[in-house]
C-alpha positions, -999 to 999 in steps of 0.1 A, spaced: 192 85 730 217 57 737 226 35 708 213 -1 711 240 -27 708 242 -65 709 276 -80 717 284 -114 702 315 -126 719 337 -154 733 350 -141 767 381 -140 769 396 -112 789 392 -86 762 356 -96 755 349 -93 792 364 -58 793 344 -49 761 312 -58 780 322 -37 809 331 -7 787 298 -10 768 276 -13 799 293 17 815 291 40 785 260 64 786 262 65 748 253 28 746 224 5 756 235 -31 758 203 -51 750 218 -86 748 250 -106 750 254 -138 728 282 -162 733 300 -186 709 329 -210 708 361 -192 701 388 -183 727 372 -211 748 344 -236 745 309 -220 745 301 -233 780 331 -213 793 325 -182 773 288 -181 783 297 -185 820 324 -158 817 298 -134 802 275 -140 832 305 -135 856 313 -102 840 278 -88 842 275 -100 878 308 -82 886 293 -49 875 258 -55 888 240 -58 855 223 -91 856 193 -77 838 210 -80 805 202 -113 788 231 -137 780 225 -166 756 246 -196 748 253 -201 711 271 -223 686 296 -249 701 315 -256 669 323 -238 636 298 -242 608 316 -269 588 349 -278 605 364 -288 638 373 -260 662 411 -253 664 430 -249 697 439 -213 705 477 -208 706 472 -178 729 457 -184 764 435 -162 785 443 -183 816 427 -213 832 395 -193 838 395 -176 804 397 -142 822 434 -137 829 433 -156 862 409 -131 877 390 -160 892 356 -143 894 329 -161 915 308 -187 898 277 -170 884 243 -172 900 225 -158 870 209 -182 846 214 -181 808 185 -169 786 162 -197 775 168 -188 738 197 -201 718 220 -172 709 211 -175 672 175 -170 680 182 -142 704 200 -124 677 171 -129 653 145 -118 679 165 -87 689 169 -75 653 133 -81 645 121 -63 677 143 -33 670 146 -30 632 174 -7 619 183 3 655 207 -24 667 245 -23 661 260 -58 665 295 -58 679 311 -91 669 343 -97 689 344 -135 682 342 -160 654 311 -151 633 294 -185 637 263 -172 656 259 -142 633 262 -163 601 238 -189 614 213 -161 622 216 -148 587 212 -183 572 182 -191 594 164 -158 590 179 -139 560 151 -113 564 170 -98 594 200 -88 571 185 -55 559 172 -48 594 207 -47 610 218 -12 618 255 -20 615 280 -47 623 313 -37 639 336 -67 641 371 -74 653 379 -95 623 407 -101 598 441 -88 590 446 -67 559 483 -61 554 481 -24 561 511 -22 584 537 -44 601 514 -52 630 491 -71 608 519 -96 602 538 -94 635 506 -100 656 487 -126 634 466 -145 659 453 -174 638 472 -206 634 484 -198 599 510 -171 593 486 -144 580 453 -150 597 433 -135 625 419 -158 652 382 -149 648 382 -156 611 405 -186 613 382 -204 637 353 -202 613 362 -188 579 330 -201 563 310 -180 588 331 -149 581 326 -154 544 288 -155 548 288 -123 569 313 -105 547 291 -113 516 258 -106 534 254 -70 523 248 -59 558 267 -27 567 299 -40 580 330 -23 596 360 -46 601 387 -37 627 416 -60 617 448 -68 635 464 -39 616 446 -15 640 434 -38 669 469 -50 679 489 -19 676 517 -14 701 504 22 707 477 6 728 496 7 760 490 20 795 510 47 813 524 45 848 497 70 858 471 46 843 484 17 863 485 38 895 449 48 889 438 12 885 458 3 916 440 30 936 405 21 924 383 -2 945 361 -10 915 362 -47 906 364 -39 869 396 -18 876 411 -48 894 401 -70 865 420 -48 840 450 -45 863 453 -82 867 448 -88 830 477 -64 822 499 -82 847 489 -116 833 498 -108 797 530 -89 806 542 -119 827 539 -140 795 559 -115 774 529 -99 756 521 -62 754 491 -47 772 471 -43 739 461 -80 743 438 -71 772 417 -46 753 416 -57 716 378 -61 716 373 -28 734 381 -10 701 348 -22 687 330 -6 716 351 25 712 340 29 676 303 23 686 306 51 711 326 75 690 326 70 652 355 95 648 378 73 669 388 51 639 396 60 603 382 35 578 384 30 540 362 10 516 380 -20 501 369 -51 482 379 -80 505 373 -117 510 381 -147 531 401 -177 521 382 -209 531 405 -235 515 428 -255 538 465 -248 536 489 -220 543 463 -193 537 433 -207 555 414 -179 572 434 -152 555 415 -120 547 424 -106 513 421 -69 506 422 -58 470 439 -24 471 449 -22 434 443 8 412 434 -15 382 419 -49 377 402 -49 411 381 -80 419 348 -62 421 330 -95 428 344 -94 463 322 -75 487 330 -38 494 337 -35 531 345 -7 555 380 -15 569 398 2 597 431 18 587 440 38 618 428 46 653 434 75 677 449 53 704 454 81 729 418 91 728 407 54 729 427 48 760 414 79 777 379 68 769 385 33 782 402 44 814 374 70 821 347 43 817 366 16 838 371 41 866 337 58 864 
């Protein structure tokens, strides 16, 4: 039976491709998409989710607009751009599909209550929607199957520091936008796997010449989307991993052996200053801060298998 998933996202080219990957995997059943402020304002991210689902002919999947601002602070400006359209200048047609009548927070709550213990939430955005759902309806927390999040940077390798995406030297964008929301979710007690920049922005995530030829030869709109996204980031001096960061969460949902994880006590810095949004992993042998939540943190991925899985689904 396909695993039920809900994607909470802020499309963004990589969120868009994560939606495509999830829809096309026979191992998953995407029951809802909820959108939030993050890479772009929530009106843009919601529209881009609709555009993506229309591109692949799955307008039956509900899309809900969520929180327009972080929980307690102003939204920062993303130093990285996904283009004028938020989708790497793919310029998809304006959507004809309507947003779901429910607010994203309410759709999360309703979905979890309708399918207790069955839904894995893939959070590829700031955690504002998810944290608000937990605050509004804390009874859903023990009913969540698992949360897999692109969230944090934990200092496990050089990529965590080289590719920091927040607006402080050691932060990741999703956490930096709303550290208070991340802190609520991290401390919630829900089963939580975090894929930080250490794993999600590794330079091993790259496409071969054969991959590019296969995308070029395909007539599928999702293949054209990925090809254009790669060209877009390459033209700005970035590696191709930028186009598929959020797809790693989908990959892990499909294949739990794709990413190695370890339990660490970890937390989020919510004070303004040099370390705002920094995620702290306590990896000491002694004197560990056990009051920090014990979280499942990604330490390595099989990037070759991930890219093969991604390409097979994009081209399927």
